[in-house]
C-alpha positions in Angstrom: -15.3 -14.4 -7.3 -19.0 -14.7 -7.7 -19.5 -14.8 -3.9 -17.5 -11.5 -3.6 -19.6 -9.9 -6.3 -22.8 -11.1 -4.6 -21.8 -9.7 -1.3 -20.9 -6.3 -2.9 -24.3 -6.2 -4.8 -26.2 -7.0 -1.6 -24.3 -4.3 0.3 -24.9 -1.8 -2.4 -28.6 -2.6 -2.5 -28.8 -2.2 1.3 -27.2 1.2 1.0 -29.8 2.0 -1.6 -32.5 1.3 0.9 -33.6 -2.0 -0.5 -34.6 -4.8 1.8 -32.4 -7.8 1.0 -33.3 -9.9 4.0 -35.4 -12.3 1.8 -33.2 -12.2 -1.3 -31.8 -15.5 -2.7 -29.8 -16.2 -5.8 -33.1 -16.9 -7.6 -34.6 -13.4 -6.8 -35.2 -11.3 -9.9 -33.7 -7.9 -10.0 -36.7 -6.4 -11.8 -40.5 -6.3 -11.2 -40.9 -10.0 -10.2 -38.4 -9.7 -7.4 -36.5 -6.7 -6.0 -38.4 -4.4 -8.3 -35.3 -2.3 -9.2 -36.3 0.6 -11.4 -34.1 1.8 -14.2 -32.4 4.5 -12.1 -31.6 2.0 -9.4 -30.3 -0.5 -12.0 -28.1 2.2 -13.4 -26.8 3.2 -10.0 -26.1 -0.5 -9.1 -24.3 -0.9 -12.5 -22.1 2.1 -11.9 -21.2 0.9 -8.5 -20.3 -2.5 -9.9 -18.3 -0.9 -12.7 -16.3 1.2 -10.2 -15.7 -1.7 -7.9 -14.8 -4.4 -10.5 -13.6 -2.5 -13.5 -16.3 -3.8 -15.9 -18.5 -1.8 -18.3 -22.3 -2.0 -18.9 -24.1 -0.3 -21.8 -27.2 1.7 -21.0 -29.2 -0.4 -23.5 -28.4 -3.5 -21.3 -30.5 -2.2 -18.4 -33.7 -3.9 -19.6 -32.1 -7.3 -19.9 -30.4 -6.8 -16.6 -33.8 -6.2 -14.9 -34.8 -9.7 -16.2 -31.9 -11.4 -14.5 -31.8 -13.1 -11.1 -29.2 -12.2 -8.6 -27.2 -15.3 -9.5 -27.4 -14.6 -13.2 -26.3 -11.0 -12.7 -23.3 -12.0 -10.5 -22.3 -14.7 -13.1 -22.5 -12.0 -15.8 -20.3 -9.7 -13.8 -17.8 -12.5 -13.1 -17.7 -13.3 -16.9 -17.1 -9.7 -17.7 -14.2 -9.6 -15.2 -12.7 -12.7 -16.7 -13.1 -11.3 -20.2 -11.5 -8.0 -19.2 -8.6 -9.8 -17.5 -8.1 -12.0 -20.6 -8.1 -9.0 -22.9 -5.7 -7.1 -20.9 -3.5 -10.1 -20.4 -3.3 -10.8 -24.2 -2.6 -7.1 -24.9 0.4 -7.1 -22.6 
């Protein structure tokens, strides 16, 4: 699942005009790496929410900017698993 999330994130960043040719799993999303600003992080988060059915709070944007690509995709995968577990137990 994490590979699928990573591919989606990289495609979304490419569409947002970011150069991802040198991006690795250790690349920071924020100032030390891709330098995504708050608006770009919000846009990326909305795209991930729409694609994978997870939710981000706006107050999480600052901590998201400090994540590497691998940390972000792992976080999204954990949110997907938690959502699936919650909906499975509610059924």
